[in-house]
Backbone bond lengths (Angstrom), bond angles and torsions (degrees), N, CA, C in turn:
res aa  C-N    CA-C-N  psi(-1)  N-CA   C-N-CA  omega(-1)  CA-C   N-CA-C  phi
1 X - - - 1.463 - - 1.526 109.39 -
2 X 1.303 116.50 125.54 1.458 121.50 -178.57 1.525 110.67 -65.89
3 X 1.339 116.26 146.09 1.458 121.24 -178.44 1.524 111.65 -99.85
4 X 1.307 114.69 153.19 1.456 123.27 170.14 1.521 107.62 -120.61
5 X 1.317 116.48 139.27 1.457 121.51 -175.95 1.521 111.15 -105.99
6 X 1.321 115.05 126.56 1.460 123.95 177.54 1.525 107.86 -118.74
7 X 1.338 117.21 127.79 1.459 121.30 178.05 1.532 109.10 -124.04
8 X 1.327 115.97 128.44 1.462 120.60 -179.48 1.523 110.10 -129.86
9 X 1.327 115.31 162.59 1.467 121.79 176.38 1.530 107.34 -147.01
10 X 1.320 115.54 98.98 1.465 120.86 -173.40 1.534 113.59 -75.03
11 X 1.325 116.67 -23.82 1.477 120.33 -175.30 1.516 111.35 -121.20
12 X 1.332 115.66 45.12 1.465 120.80 -174.74 1.528 113.27 -75.76
13 X 1.323 118.34 -24.50 1.456 120.70 -174.29 1.517 113.29 -134.74
14 X 1.307 114.84 175.25 1.472 121.07 177.80 1.528 111.41 -132.95
15 X 1.328 115.47 31.98 1.461 120.03 179.48 1.524 111.01 -71.94
16 X 1.323 114.87 146.83 1.460 122.29 174.70 1.521 107.65 -127.17
17 X 1.331 118.57 120.65 1.475 120.62 177.45 1.524 110.92 -57.16
18 X 1.310 116.31 149.88 1.469 122.65 -175.36 1.524 112.16 -51.37
19 X 1.306 117.37 -40.43 1.463 121.32 -175.99 1.526 113.27 -63.29
20 X 1.344 116.83 -17.79 1.466 120.29 -176.39 1.533 113.20 -116.39
21 X 1.314 116.82 2.45 1.462 119.78 -175.67 1.524 112.81 -64.84
22 X 1.320 116.74 -27.91 1.464 119.41 179.86 1.533 112.12 -63.49
23 X 1.312 116.84 -23.21 1.468 120.69 -179.73 1.530 111.97 -70.27
24 X 1.334 115.83 -19.79 1.463 120.14 -173.62 1.523 113.26 -116.27
25 X 1.329 118.11 3.70 1.462 120.41 -173.86 1.521 113.04 -59.17
26 X 1.319 116.92 -33.46 1.472 120.16 -179.11 1.538 111.55 -88.09
27 X 1.333 116.88 -1.55 1.473 119.91 -175.61 1.527 110.80 -140.13
28 X 1.325 116.18 44.88 1.458 119.32 -178.11 1.524 112.39 -63.90
29 X 1.324 116.63 -29.98 1.461 119.39 -178.02 1.523 112.13 -64.11
30 X 1.317 116.59 -30.35 1.468 119.27 -177.65 1.529 111.02 -67.60
31 X 1.326 117.08 -28.25 1.462 120.36 179.74 1.524 111.63 -66.64
32 X 1.336 116.50 -27.35 1.462 120.43 179.80 1.528 112.85 -93.66
33 X 1.321 115.71 0.75 1.468 120.02 179.51 1.526 109.12 -92.53
34 X 1.327 115.71 178.22 1.469 120.50 178.92 1.517 112.19 -63.28
35 X 1.309 117.19 -17.19 1.458 119.76 178.55 1.523 111.31 -76.47
36 X 1.322 116.75 -29.84 1.461 119.76 -176.92 1.509 114.15 -93.01
37 X 1.333 116.76 -18.65 1.455 120.92 -174.67 1.526 109.42 -159.11
38 X 1.326 117.39 149.64 1.459 121.13 170.84 1.530 107.26 -82.13
39 X 1.314 116.12 95.72 1.465 121.58 -173.05 1.527 110.15 -59.94
40 X 1.332 115.02 126.86 1.461 121.14 179.44 1.512 115.45 84.78
41 X 1.326 117.72 -11.55 1.469 120.12 -175.30 1.528 111.94 -65.38
42 X 1.336 117.06 -37.80 1.469 119.66 -179.58 1.525 110.42 -66.86
43 X 1.327 117.89 -37.58 1.460 120.85 176.91 1.527 109.79 -61.33
44 X 1.317 116.29 -45.43 1.459 121.06 179.11 1.523 111.00 -65.42
45 X 1.318 116.69 -43.42 1.461 121.95 178.14 1.533 110.57 -57.56
46 X 1.332 116.77 -47.61 1.474 121.10 -178.50 1.524 111.22 -59.65
47 X 1.325 116.59 -39.91 1.459 119.85 179.96 1.530 111.62 -70.81
48 X 1.315 116.30 -35.49 1.470 119.71 174.70 1.524 110.16 -62.48
49 X 1.319 115.91 -44.55 1.472 119.76 -179.47 1.522 110.31 -62.92
50 X 1.322 116.02 -39.01 1.469 120.92 -178.14 1.520 112.32 -70.14
51 X 1.335 117.48 -40.83 1.457 120.60 -170.25 1.535 114.60 -105.21
52 X 1.318 117.86 -20.76 1.467 120.08 -179.36 1.522 112.96 -98.24
53 X 1.341 116.55 -9.35 1.468 122.02 174.79 1.526 113.44 51.29
54 X 1.335 117.97 60.92 1.466 119.92 179.66 1.510 112.04 -66.82
55 X 1.326 116.38 155.81 1.454 120.99 175.35 1.529 111.22 -74.80
56 X 1.331 115.87 -24.38 1.473 121.07 175.53 1.512 107.83 -155.98
57 X 1.339 115.86 141.47 1.462 120.64 177.13 1.518 108.99 -143.13
58 X 1.325 115.37 150.93 1.454 120.54 -178.87 1.529 108.65 -158.31
59 X 1.340 115.87 145.33 1.453 120.13 176.28 1.523 109.72 -137.11
60 X 1.320 115.35 158.67 1.459 121.44 -179.90 1.527 109.45 -112.88
61 X 1.353 116.22 132.24 1.465 121.51 -175.56 1.527 113.64 -96.32
62 X 1.332 117.86 -18.62 1.464 119.58 -178.38 1.517 110.88 -77.75
63 X 1.330 116.21 146.61 1.455 121.34 -178.07 1.524 111.56 -66.25
64 X 1.323 114.95 144.82 1.469 120.42 175.08 1.517 111.01 -64.50
65 X 1.343 117.79 -18.10 1.463 120.60 177.96 1.517 111.62 -74.90
66 X 1.330 116.38 -14.49 1.464 120.36 174.50 1.521 108.77 -83.37
67 X 1.304 116.25 -55.48 1.461 123.52 173.70 1.513 107.22 -154.81
68 X 1.329 116.86 137.93 1.465 123.12 -172.67 1.517 110.87 -93.72
69 X 1.324 116.43 102.71 1.460 120.99 -176.76 1.520 112.85 -71.03
70 X 1.316 117.75 -14.85 1.463 120.81 -179.48 1.526 112.32 -98.70
71 X 1.314 116.22 24.40 1.460 121.94 176.05 1.524 108.71 -131.60
72 X 1.319 115.84 153.79 1.460 120.24 177.82 1.527 109.89 -73.53
73 X 1.316 115.91 163.33 1.458 120.81 -177.85 1.523 112.98 -64.10
74 X 1.321 116.74 -22.09 1.460 120.96 -179.44 1.527 113.07 -95.66
75 X 1.325 117.16 -0.51 1.469 119.80 -177.25 1.528 110.35 -72.45
76 X 1.337 118.62 138.33 1.464 121.12 -178.43 1.530 113.81 -63.22
77 X 1.335 117.35 -19.53 1.459 120.25 -179.56 1.524 113.03 -104.25
78 X 1.321 116.39 20.45 1.460 119.34 174.58 1.532 109.93 -58.35
79 X 1.320 115.38 -39.33 1.461 121.96 175.17 1.519 108.89 -114.05
80 X 1.331 116.39 139.61 1.459 121.44 -177.51 1.527 110.25 -82.32
81 X 1.319 115.64 -179.63 1.465 119.99 177.58 1.515 111.94 -62.89
82 X 1.329 117.64 -17.60 1.459 121.37 -179.67 1.530 112.12 -85.63
83 X 1.316 117.11 -21.70 1.463 120.15 -176.13 1.531 113.89 -122.34
84 X 1.314 117.55 -3.51 1.466 119.34 -175.49 1.527 112.79 -67.28
85 X 1.346 117.11 -21.79 1.461 119.96 -179.44 1.524 113.33 -94.93
86 X 1.307 117.16 8.20 1.462 120.04 174.23 1.524 109.55 -63.96
87 X 1.307 115.60 157.15 1.461 119.19 177.60 1.521 109.79 -68.59
88 X 1.322 116.41 162.87 1.450 121.26 178.57 1.527 110.85 -60.00
89 X 1.325 116.01 -37.41 1.460 120.65 178.57 1.524 110.31 -62.91
90 X 1.334 116.84 -44.33 1.464 120.82 -179.88 1.525 111.58 -66.70
91 X 1.317 116.41 -39.93 1.463 119.38 178.38 1.523 111.04 -64.80
92 X 1.309 116.48 -43.05 1.460 120.30 179.19 1.526 111.42 -64.21
93 X 1.321 115.49 -31.88 1.469 119.42 177.40 1.533 110.60 -65.29
94 X 1.332 116.54 -42.31 1.464 120.35 177.53 1.525 110.77 -64.98
95 X 1.308 116.12 -40.18 1.463 120.47 177.86 1.517 110.58 -62.55
96 X 1.340 116.28 -45.39 1.461 121.02 -176.00 1.529 113.28 -72.64
97 X 1.335 117.04 -31.63 1.466 120.02 -174.25 1.530 113.48 -94.23
98 X 1.332 116.99 -26.83 1.467 119.27 -174.36 1.526 111.96 -118.73
99 X 1.320 116.32 -54.29 1.469 122.01 -171.73 1.524 112.08 -67.29
100 X 1.314 116.69 -57.20 1.464 120.56 -174.65 1.527 112.81 -65.76
101 X 1.352 119.75 -46.12 1.472 118.38 179.91 1.521 113.34 -58.23
102 X 1.327 116.97 -40.09 1.467 120.20 179.42 1.525 110.44 -63.53
103 X 1.298 116.16 -51.06 1.465 119.84 -177.89 1.522 111.64 -64.52
104 X 1.314 117.15 -38.91 1.459 119.26 -178.23 1.519 112.48 -66.85
105 X 1.322 117.43 -34.16 1.470 119.86 177.49 1.526 110.32 -62.84
106 X 1.315 116.19 -41.97 1.464 120.16 178.56 1.529 110.03 -67.17
107 X 1.316 116.75 -45.43 1.467 121.02 -179.00 1.524 111.36 -61.05
108 X 1.331 117.20 -38.50 1.463 120.52 179.79 1.526 110.88 -65.08
109 X 1.331 116.22 -40.48 1.457 119.16 177.91 1.514 110.18 -60.64
110 X 1.312 116.68 -48.45 1.469 120.38 -178.01 1.521 110.55 -62.13
111 X 1.326 115.73 -45.79 1.468 119.98 -178.15 1.528 111.96 -60.48
112 X 1.330 117.02 -34.14 1.462 120.98 -179.04 1.531 112.44 -68.64
113 X 1.325 116.88 -28.30 1.448 120.93 -171.53 1.529 114.52 -110.95
114 X 1.316 117.72 -17.54 1.462 120.96 -166.19 1.526 113.76 -66.55
115 X 1.307 118.19 -24.64 1.461 120.68 -177.22 1.529 111.72 -68.59
116 X 1.329 115.74 -41.23 1.464 120.54 -174.70 1.517 114.35 -111.83
117 X 1.317 116.80 1.58 1.453 120.17 -176.80 1.529 110.75 -140.62
118 X 1.324 115.34 156.60 1.452 120.46 166.42 1.524 107.25 -89.48
119 X 1.314 117.89 126.13 1.461 121.96 178.76 1.524 109.00 -96.62
120 X 1.312 116.42 118.30 1.462 122.04 174.63 1.517 107.60 -100.99
121 X 1.319 114.80 115.78 1.468 122.45 -175.18 1.511 108.98 -107.85
122 X 1.336 116.30 117.94 1.459 122.18 175.27 1.518 108.77 -107.52
123 X 1.323 115.72 115.56 1.457 122.49 178.50 1.531 108.36 -102.40
124 X 1.338 117.12 115.85 1.464 122.73 -170.28 1.533 110.89 -92.78
125 X 1.342 115.62 125.97 1.466 122.16 179.84 1.523 110.09 -138.83
126 X 1.346 115.20 170.56 1.461 120.40 170.34 1.524 107.75 -138.69
127 X 1.342 115.79 160.94 1.463 119.08 -178.67 1.527 110.39 -133.50
128 X 1.320 115.63 152.00 1.459 121.77 -179.15 1.527 110.35 -71.43
129 X 1.340 117.58 139.89 1.474 120.67 -177.16 1.523 113.63 -63.27
130 X 1.332 116.24 -31.76 1.466 120.23 -178.64 1.528 108.10 -125.95
131 X 1.306 116.15 125.76 1.473 121.00 -178.97 1.519 109.13 -127.55
132 X 1.332 114.84 122.40 1.468 121.62 -179.65 1.535 111.33 53.07
133 X 1.324 115.02 41.46 1.458 121.34 175.53 1.511 115.81 82.18
134 X 1.333 117.73 -0.64 1.464 121.38 -177.65 1.520 110.13 -112.17
135 X 1.337 116.11 129.36 1.457 120.43 177.84 1.521 109.80 -75.80
136 X 1.304 115.21 133.74 1.454 120.95 179.98 1.529 109.41 -87.59
137 X 1.312 115.59 124.11 1.451 122.13 -170.87 1.525 110.83 -94.29
138 X 1.321 114.58 68.77 1.458 119.30 -176.08 1.526 109.42 -167.98
139 X 1.330 116.82 146.05 1.463 121.82 173.18 1.525 111.54 -98.47
140 X 1.324 115.13 -40.78 1.461 120.65 -175.50 1.522 109.20 -136.84
141 X 1.309 115.66 128.74 1.454 121.32 175.74 1.519 110.47 -112.77
142 X 1.318 116.42 134.86 1.464 122.82 176.41 1.515 107.73 -113.41
143 X 1.326 116.23 112.68 1.456 121.84 -173.26 1.526 110.30 -104.41
144 X 1.316 115.20 133.72 1.453 121.82 -179.85 1.521 108.49 -155.72
145 X 1.319 116.07 170.17 1.453 121.71 175.92 1.529 107.66 -92.19
146 X 1.328 116.80 115.79 1.458 120.94 -175.50 1.523 113.04 -63.68
147 X 1.321 117.12 -15.37 1.462 120.59 177.68 1.525 111.74 -80.15
148 X 1.339 115.75 -13.72 1.466 121.53 -179.51 1.531 108.55 -98.49
149 X 1.314 117.00 103.31 1.448 121.57 -173.04 1.530 112.71 -63.57
150 X 1.337 116.73 -32.86 1.462 118.98 179.17 1.524 111.31 -68.52
151 X 1.331 116.80 -37.77 1.462 120.28 176.32 1.526 110.87 -67.21
152 X 1.312 115.97 -42.01 1.457 121.06 178.27 1.532 110.71 -60.57
153 X 1.321 116.26 -43.43 1.467 120.85 -178.99 1.525 110.93 -65.84
154 X 1.329 117.06 -41.26 1.465 120.53 -179.94 1.531 110.30 -63.34
155 X 1.326 116.81 -46.58 1.464 120.42 -178.20 1.531 111.27 -67.33
156 X 1.313 116.80 -35.62 1.455 119.56 177.72 1.524 110.32 -63.19
157 X 1.327 116.55 -42.93 1.455 121.21 179.10 1.522 110.99 -65.22
158 X 1.329 116.52 -44.17 1.469 120.90 179.75 1.527 110.60 -63.88
159 X 1.322 116.30 -42.19 1.459 120.22 -179.89 1.530 111.55 -63.62
160 X 1.311 116.60 -39.50 1.460 120.29 178.26 1.524 110.53 -59.88
161 X 1.309 116.75 -40.23 1.461 120.64 179.78 1.528 111.10 -71.09
162 X 1.334 117.37 -37.02 1.453 120.36 175.49 1.520 111.27 -64.96
163 X 1.334 115.92 -44.63 1.468 120.87 -177.80 1.525 112.08 -66.32
164 X 1.321 117.10 -26.36 1.459 121.02 179.77 1.526 111.26 -60.92
165 X 1.332 116.30 -34.45 1.468 120.37 -179.40 1.518 112.23 -74.88
166 X 1.344 116.64 -19.38 1.467 121.18 178.73 1.527 112.24 55.05
167 X 1.329 116.03 29.24 1.465 120.85 -179.54 1.524 111.05 -104.58
168 X 1.324 115.73 -27.64 1.462 120.66 -175.93 1.522 110.48 -121.62
169 X 1.306 115.10 153.91 1.461 119.97 167.09 1.515 106.18 -98.99
170 X 1.326 116.15 109.98 1.458 120.68 -179.47 1.525 109.18 -107.47
171 X 1.326 114.30 146.80 1.457 119.99 179.24 1.524 109.44 -138.21
172 X 1.291 115.27 153.62 1.461 121.64 178.23 1.525 109.24 -93.66
173 X 1.335 115.20 135.53 1.461 121.86 178.26 1.536 111.95 51.12
174 X 1.321 114.17 50.64 1.458 122.41 176.09 1.530 107.23 -147.64
175 X 1.320 119.06 137.96 1.472 128.71 8.05 1.536 114.25 -87.25
176 X 1.317 116.88 8.98 1.464 120.89 177.25 1.524 108.72 -132.91
177 X 1.322 115.77 166.32 1.452 121.03 174.41 1.525 109.88 -90.64
178 X 1.324 115.82 134.17 1.448 119.88 -178.40 1.517 114.79 -66.92
179 X 1.330 116.45 -17.37 1.471 119.08 -179.99 1.528 112.35 -93.68
180 X 1.342 117.25 3.52 1.468 120.22 177.26 1.525 110.07 -69.49
181 X 1.326 116.05 168.50 1.464 120.83 179.99 1.524 109.75 -55.88
182 X 1.316 116.35 124.06 1.454 121.05 -179.29 1.513 110.38 -176.62
183 X 1.328 115.74 178.02 1.456 120.81 -176.35 1.523 111.07 -66.24
184 X 1.341 117.08 -45.42 1.458 118.51 -179.89 1.519 111.46 -63.37
185 X 1.317 116.86 -35.36 1.470 120.40 177.70 1.525 111.06 -62.26
186 X 1.329 115.48 -43.81 1.467 120.10 178.38 1.522 111.16 -64.20
187 X 1.318 116.72 -39.37 1.458 120.46 -178.67 1.528 111.43 -69.10
188 X 1.332 116.96 -34.35 1.465 119.72 176.43 1.523 111.16 -60.97
189 X 1.318 115.83 -39.57 1.464 120.10 179.78 1.524 110.88 -68.63
190 X 1.328 116.53 -34.91 1.456 120.57 -178.19 1.532 112.09 -78.44
191 X 1.332 115.12 -39.11 1.464 120.69 -178.33 1.529 108.21 -118.73
192 X 1.304 115.94 92.87 1.456 121.23 -170.80 1.521 113.67 -87.09
193 X 1.315 117.00 -5.07 1.458 121.68 176.58 1.528 108.67 -129.41
194 X 1.319 115.61 141.36 1.468 122.63 171.47 1.530 114.29 65.30
195 X 1.309 117.25 22.60 1.461 120.87 175.28 1.525 109.57 -119.19
196 X 1.323 116.05 129.31 1.463 122.70 176.14 1.526 107.23 -122.41
197 X 1.320 115.86 114.35 1.453 120.89 -177.65 1.524 111.38 -111.25
198 X 1.330 116.95 115.86 1.459 122.98 -178.13 1.528 108.44 -122.02
199 X 1.329 116.17 131.81 1.459 120.68 172.78 1.522 108.84 -104.63
200 X 1.323 115.70 125.23 1.465 121.81 174.93 1.512 108.73 -95.53
201 X 1.330 116.48 124.92 1.459 122.19 177.05 1.535 108.29 -118.90
202 X 1.336 115.97 119.24 1.466 120.88 -178.83 1.525 109.42 -113.94
203 X 1.306 116.56 133.23 1.455 122.30 -179.38 1.523 109.96 -64.40
204 X 1.323 116.58 128.31 1.454 120.81 -177.16 1.521 113.57 -66.60
205 X 1.317 118.13 -15.08 1.463 120.03 177.46 1.527 110.57 -63.00
206 X 1.330 116.81 -30.06 1.456 121.00 177.63 1.522 111.19 -67.86
207 X 1.331 116.24 -34.08 1.462 120.72 177.32 1.523 110.37 -67.55
208 X 1.317 116.73 -44.00 1.453 120.65 -179.80 1.527 111.83 -63.88
209 X 1.313 117.30 -29.16 1.468 121.24 179.31 1.523 111.78 -78.78
210 X 1.327 115.99 -14.99 1.453 120.21 -173.17 1.519 108.43 90.03
211 X 1.313 116.32 102.65 1.471 118.53 -165.27 1.532 114.05 -115.74
212 X 1.330 118.39 35.13 1.456 120.03 179.33 1.523 112.17 -59.36
213 X 1.343 116.77 -44.88 1.463 120.27 179.43 1.523 110.03 -66.36
214 X 1.321 115.56 -43.17 1.462 120.10 -179.39 1.529 111.12 -60.77
215 X 1.312 116.80 -41.76 1.457 121.10 -179.14 1.530 109.90 -57.68
216 X 1.313 116.73 -47.21 1.465 118.76 -176.07 1.522 111.80 -68.48
217 X 1.324 117.25 -33.44 1.469 119.54 176.46 1.533 110.07 -66.92
218 X 1.319 116.82 -41.53 1.462 120.63 179.36 1.524 110.38 -62.51
219 X 1.329 115.88 -45.10 1.462 120.18 -178.13 1.525 111.24 -69.05
220 X 1.314 117.06 -43.42 1.464 120.52 -179.62 1.530 111.54 -61.07
221 X 1.331 116.32 -41.61 1.469 118.86 179.99 1.521 110.99 -69.85
222 X 1.327 116.79 -35.58 1.462 119.17 175.25 1.516 110.74 -62.37
223 X 1.320 116.60 -46.70 1.464 120.42 -179.79 1.521 110.97 -61.05
224 X 1.331 116.26 -37.07 1.454 119.87 177.79 1.514 111.86 -63.44
225 X 1.341 115.83 -40.90 1.466 119.72 177.14 1.522 111.51 -69.08
226 X 1.305 116.21 -42.65 1.460 121.70 -177.65 1.527 111.51 -63.18
227 X 1.331 116.18 -41.75 1.467 120.00 -176.13 1.526 112.39 -70.90
228 X 1.317 116.96 -25.20 1.467 119.29 -177.23 1.522 113.30 -104.02
229 X 1.317 116.50 0.45 1.466 119.25 -175.83 1.532 110.75 -87.87
């Protein structure tokens, strides 16, 4: 069965619409931190789109501190401490204008192709090198649901290609579990056949070092896995 490639980036930006900027005026620095944006993820996403030639790609520019597109509607962290006290009307407006349109565009793409194709979905993210005082011992994380054998096989193949270069320390389901609450998890439940959802997590320390070489190695190894899967 022929594959279709979908690439997304849920935390590509840290924009705040004018109507909500007053909520962040005393905390502008947080918007530029790892809490407000996946630092470097948009750069990586753009290069994937350029070199991996996805059948569909989409990214979100609003900050996760406004509304978290990688969480379910019932998740307690859908809204951050800056937006959790908004009125129900205001919250529903954010859901209707930002959250739902983004997710529906992705869902429509999958629904159009899933009958006759396997959809491989790569969700591009980055993570902070130090979290709660602990250094994260990884350069690249490949997140998947271990119950999904096709996802496990894809990540195993990709990891083997990454490890061959001996340039990165890659780990499976680190620094998060791929089956935790997230967009790929929701999509697995909706599309139970022919959907492969992989989250790529890249350590932001590589971005700070200047990661042009790293980007191409990550993309090349992904393409190698994708072409042979």
